[in-house]
FIDREN-208722 format. One record per atom (N, C-alpha, C): atom name; residue number from 1; x, y, z. Coordinates in steps of 0.2 Angstrom, whole numbers. Each point is the difference from the previous one (the first is absolute). Layout:
<atoms>
 torfi milum    xx    yy    zz
    CA   NUM     X     Y     Z
...
</atoms>
This chain:
<atoms>
 torfi milum    xx    yy    zz
     N     1    53  -504    85
    CA     1    -1     4    -5
     C     1     0     6     0
     N     2     1     4     6
    CA     2     2     7     2
     C     2     7     1    -2
     N     3     5    -5     1
    CA     3     6     0     0
     C     3     3     1    -7
     N     4    -5    -5    -5
    CA     4     1    -1    -7
     C     4    -2     7    -3
     N     5    -4     4     3
    CA     5    -3     7    -4
     C     5     6     4     3
     N     6     2     0     6
    CA     6     5     4     2
     C     6     6     1    -5
     N     7     2    -7    -1
    CA     7     7    -1    -3
     C     7    -2     3    -7
     N     8    -6    -2    -4
    CA     8    -2     2    -6
     C     8     0     8    -1
     N     9    -2     3     6
    CA     9    -1     7     0
     C     9     6     4     0
     N    10     5    -3     3
    CA    10     8     2     1
     C    10     3    -1    -7
     N    11    -2    -6    -3
    CA    11     4     0    -6
     C    11    -3     4    -6
     N    12    -7     2     1
    CA    12    -2     5    -5
     C    12     3     6     1
     N    13     1     2     6
    CA    13     2     7     2
     C    13     8     1    -3
     N    14     3    -6     1
    CA    14     8     0    -2
     C    14    -1     1    -8
     N    15    -5    -4    -4
    CA    15     1     0    -6
     C    15    -2     7    -3
     N    16    -5     3     3
    CA    16    -1     7     0
     C    16     6     5     0
     N    17     4    -2     6
    CA    17     6     4     0
     C    17     5     0    -5
     N    18     2    -6    -2
    CA    18     4    -2    -5
     C    18    -3     3    -7
     N    19    -5     0    -2
    CA    19    -4     4    -5
     C    19     1     7     1
     N    20    -1     2     5
    CA    20    -1     7     1
     C    20     9     2    -1
     N    21     4    -3     1
    CA    21     7     3     1
     C    21     3    -2    -7
     N    22    -4    -4    -4
    CA    22     2    -1    -7
     C    22     6    -5     0
     N    23    -1    -4     5
    CA    23     5    -8     0
     C    23    -3    -5    -5
     N    24    -6    -1     1
    CA    24    -4    -4    -6
     C    24     1     2    -6
     N    25    -1     6    -2
    CA    25     1     1    -8
     C    25     8    -1    -1
     N    26     4     2     4
    CA    26     8     0    -2
     C    26     1    -8     0
     N    27    -2    -4     5
    CA    27     1    -6     0
     C    27    -3    -4    -7
     N    28    -6     2    -2
    CA    28    -3    -4    -6
     C    28     4     3    -5
     N    29     2     6    -2
    CA    29     4     2    -6
     C    29     6    -3    -1
     N    30     5    -1     6
    CA    30     5    -5     0
     C    30    -1    -8    -2
     N    31    -6    -2     3
    CA    31     0    -8    -1
     C    31    -2     0    -9
     N    32    -4     5    -1
    CA    32    -2     1    -8
     C    32     6    -1    -3
     N    33     4     5     1
    CA    33     7     0    -4
     C    33     3    -7     0
     N    34     1    -3     7
    CA    34     3    -7     0
     C    34    -4    -4    -4
     N    35    -7     0     0
    CA    35    -3    -5    -4
     C    35     1    -1    -7
     N    36     0     8    -3
    CA    36     2     1    -7
     C    36     7    -1    -3
     N    37     4    -2     5
    CA    37     7    -1    -2
     C    37     0    -6    -4
     N    38     3     0    -7
    CA    38     2    -6    -3
     C    38     2    -6     3
     N    39     7     2     4
    CA    39     4    -4     4
     C    39    -1     0     6
     N    40    -3    -3     4
    CA    40     1     2     7
     C    40     6    -2     3
     N    41     1     6     5
    CA    41     7    -1     3
     C    41     0    -6     4
     N    42     6    -1     3
    CA    42     1    -5     4
     C    42    -2     1     8
     N    43     1     6     2
    CA    43    -1     2     5
     C    43    -5     6     0
     N    44    -6    -2     1
    CA    44    -7     5     0
     C    44     0     4     5
     N    45     3    -1     6
    CA    45     0     5     5
     C    45     6     6    -2
     N    46     6    -2    -3
    CA    46     4     5    -2
     C    46    -3     4    -5
     N    47    -4    -2    -4
    CA    47    -5     2    -6
     C    47    -5     7     3
     N    48    -3    -3     6
    CA    48    -4     5     5
     C    48     4     5     1
     N    49     5    -1     4
    CA    49     5     5     3
     C    49     2     5    -4
     N    50     2    -2    -6
    CA    50     3     4    -5
     C    50    -5     5    -2
     N    51    -7    -3    -2
    CA    51    -5     4    -3
     C    51    -4     4     5
     N    52     1    -1     6
    CA    52    -2     4     6
     C    52     5     4     1
     N    53     5     1    -2
    CA    53     6     4     3
     C    53     2    -1     8
     N    54     0    -6     1
    CA    54     1    -2     7
     C    54     6    -1     0
     N    55     6     3     3
    CA    55     7    -2     1
     C    55     1     1     6
     N    56     3    -7     2
    CA    56     3    -1     5
     C    56     7    -2     0
     N    57     3     0     6
    CA    57     7    -1    -1
     C    57     1    -7    -1
     N    58     6    -2    -4
    CA    58     1    -8    -2
     C    58     4    -2     7
     N    59     0    -7     2
    CA    59     1    -3     6
     C    59    10     2    -2
     N    60     2    -2    -6
    CA    60     7     2     0
     C    60     2     8     1
     N    61    -4     4    -3
    CA    61     2     6     3
     C    61    -2     2     7
     N    62    -4    -4     3
    CA    62    -1     2     8
     C    62     7    -3     3
     N    63     2    -5    -2
    CA    63     6    -3     3
     C    63     6     4    -1
     N    64     1     1    -6
    CA    64     5     6    -1
     C    64     0     4     4
     N    65    -5     4     0
    CA    65    -2     6     4
     C    65     2    -1     6
     N    66    -3    -6     4
    CA    66     2    -1     7
     C    66     8    -1     0
     N    67     3    -2    -3
    CA    67     8    -2     0
     C    67     3     6    -1
     N    68    -2     5    -5
    CA    68     3     7     0
     C    68     0     3     7
     N    69    -6     0     3
    CA    69    -2     4     6
     C    69     5    -2     5
     N    70     1    -7     0
    CA    70     4    -3     5
     C    70     7     2     0
     N    71     2     0    -6
    CA    71     6     3    -2
     C    71     3     7     2
     N    72    -6     3    -2
    CA    72    -1     8     1
     C    72     1     2     8
     N    73    -3    -4     4
    CA    73    -1     0     8
     C    73     8    -1     2
     N    74     3    -5    -2
    CA    74     7    -1     2
     C    74     4     4    -2
     N    75     1     3    -6
    CA    75     4     6    -3
     C    75    -2     6     4
     N    76    -6     2     2
    CA    76    -1     6     5
     C    76     3    -1     6
     N    77    -1    -6     3
    CA    77     2    -2     7
     C    77     8     1     0
     N    78     4    -2    -6
    CA    78     7     0     0
     C    78     2     7    -2
     N    79    -4     4    -3
    CA    79     1     7    -1
     C    79     0     4     5
     N    80    -5     0     5
    CA    80    -2     2     6
     C    80     7    -3     5
     N    81     2    -3     1
    CA    81     6    -3     4
     C    81     7     3    -3
     N    82     0     0    -5
    CA    82     6     4    -4
     C    82    -2     8     1
     N    83    -5     3     0
    CA    83    -1     6     2
     C    83     2     2     7
     N    84    -2    -5     6
    CA    84     1     1     7
     C    84     8     0    -1
     N    85     3    -3    -2
    CA    85     7    -2     1
     C    85     4     6    -2
     N    86    -3     3    -6
    CA    86     3     6    -2
     C    86     0     6     4
     N    87    -6    -1     3
    CA    87    -2     6     4
     C    87     4     0     6
     N    88     2    -5     3
    CA    88     4    -2     5
     C    88     7     2    -1
     N    89     2    -1    -6
    CA    89     7     1    -2
     C    89     0     8    -1
     N    90    -5     3    -2
    CA    90     2     8    -1
     C    90    -1     3     7
     N    91    -3    -3     4
    CA    91     0     4     7
     C    91     6    -2     3
     N    92     3    -5    -1
    CA    92     7     0     3
     C    92     4     4    -4
     N    93     1     1    -6
    CA    93     4     5    -4
     C    93    -1     8     2
     N    94    -7     0     0
    CA    94     0     9     2
     C    94     1     2     6
     N    95     3     6     1
    CA    95     3     3     6
     C    95    -7     2     4
     N    96     1    -1     8
    CA    96    -6     1     2
     C    96    -2     8     0
     N    97    -6     1     0
    CA    97    -3     7    -1
     C    97     2     4     5
     N    98     2     5     0
    CA    98     3     6     5
     C    98    -5     5     1
     N    99    -1     1     6
    CA    99    -6     5     2
     C    99     2     7    -4
     N   100    -5     3    -2
    CA   100     2     7    -2
     C   100     0     5     4
     N   101     7     4    -1
    CA   101    -1     6     5
     C   101    -2     6    -4
     N   102    -3     5     5
    CA   102    -2     5    -3
     C   102     5     7     3
     N   103     1     4    -5
    CA   103     5     5     0
     C   103    -4     5     4
     N   104     2     4     4
    CA   104    -3     6     2
     C   104     5     6     1
</atoms>
């Protein structure tokens, strides 16, 4: 019996937390809007996300961004290699620095 009371107490504490944070009120309002919709949406979860202003990246967007990151990393490596080659060529073309002489 004590484990049942402990679980019930935790549940009640969590409910108070949700109520204090305004979560229950917000969820209730969104569910009422869904209930009052004359034509129910095909995807209720998307409806809730839209009305809760929950926006997460779409799977296609994530994949496109991953591909873009990979391409940009490859381009960066290519440009770094090219930069190193050009620096080496520049060092070969520049005359060696002569020590400065001071006039007395």
